[in-house]
C-alpha positions as CSV (number, residue, x, y, z in Angstrom):
1,M,29.7,-0.7,62.0
2,R,29.5,2.1,64.5
3,E,27.2,4.6,62.6
4,W,25.8,5.1,59.2
5,H,24.2,8.2,57.6
6,D,22.1,7.2,54.6
7,E,21.2,10.8,53.7
8,E,24.9,11.7,53.5
9,G,26.2,8.3,52.2
10,W,29.0,7.8,54.8
11,G,29.6,6.2,58.2
12,V,32.2,5.1,60.7
13,L,33.5,1.5,61.0
14,D,35.5,0.1,63.9
15,C,38.2,-2.6,63.9
16,P,41.2,-3.2,66.1
17,E,43.6,-2.0,63.3
18,T,41.9,1.4,62.9
19,P,41.9,3.0,66.4
20,G,39.4,5.9,66.5
21,G,37.4,4.6,63.6
22,C,37.5,4.2,59.9
23,W,35.6,6.6,57.6
24,G,33.6,4.8,54.9
25,H,31.6,6.0,51.9
26,Y,28.7,4.2,50.2
27,S,30.7,3.9,46.9
28,D,33.1,1.6,48.7
29,I,30.3,-0.9,49.7
30,Q,30.6,-4.0,47.4
31,A,26.9,-4.5,46.6
32,D,24.4,-3.9,43.9
33,G,21.5,-1.5,44.1
34,F,21.1,0.9,47.0
35,R,24.2,0.6,49.2
36,T,23.7,1.1,52.9
37,L,24.9,-0.3,56.2
38,A,23.3,-0.5,59.7
39,P,24.9,0.2,63.0
40,G,26.1,-3.0,64.6
41,Q,26.3,-4.8,61.3
42,R,29.5,-6.9,60.8
43,V,31.3,-6.3,57.6
44,G,34.5,-7.2,55.8
45,L,36.8,-4.1,55.6
46,E,39.9,-3.1,53.6
47,W,41.2,0.3,54.6
48,E,44.1,2.7,54.1
49,A,45.8,5.4,56.1
50,P,46.0,8.2,53.5
51,G,48.2,10.5,55.6
52,F,45.5,13.1,56.1
53,Q,42.3,13.1,58.0
54,Q,39.0,12.3,56.2
55,D,36.3,14.1,58.1
56,G,38.3,13.7,61.3
57,Y,39.4,10.1,60.9
58,D,42.9,8.8,60.2
59,Y,41.7,5.8,58.3
60,R,39.5,5.5,55.2
61,A,37.8,2.4,53.8
62,V,38.6,1.3,50.3
63,S,36.4,-1.8,50.3
64,I,33.4,-2.7,52.5
65,V,31.8,-6.1,52.1
66,P,28.4,-6.6,53.8
């Protein structure tokens, strides 16, 4: 987890398969209650390359498991 913006509900995740970062939204976090992440936190990540940029990122998370 590179960065997370609670007030906006999104952040950037890094993994070797997503060079430049992967955009993630709170709705993709697989958890109950208030869904948030912390910079430096390790997570499980499923992602897609939608063919367009999401806020400047080529990759978008489809499932984030804290």
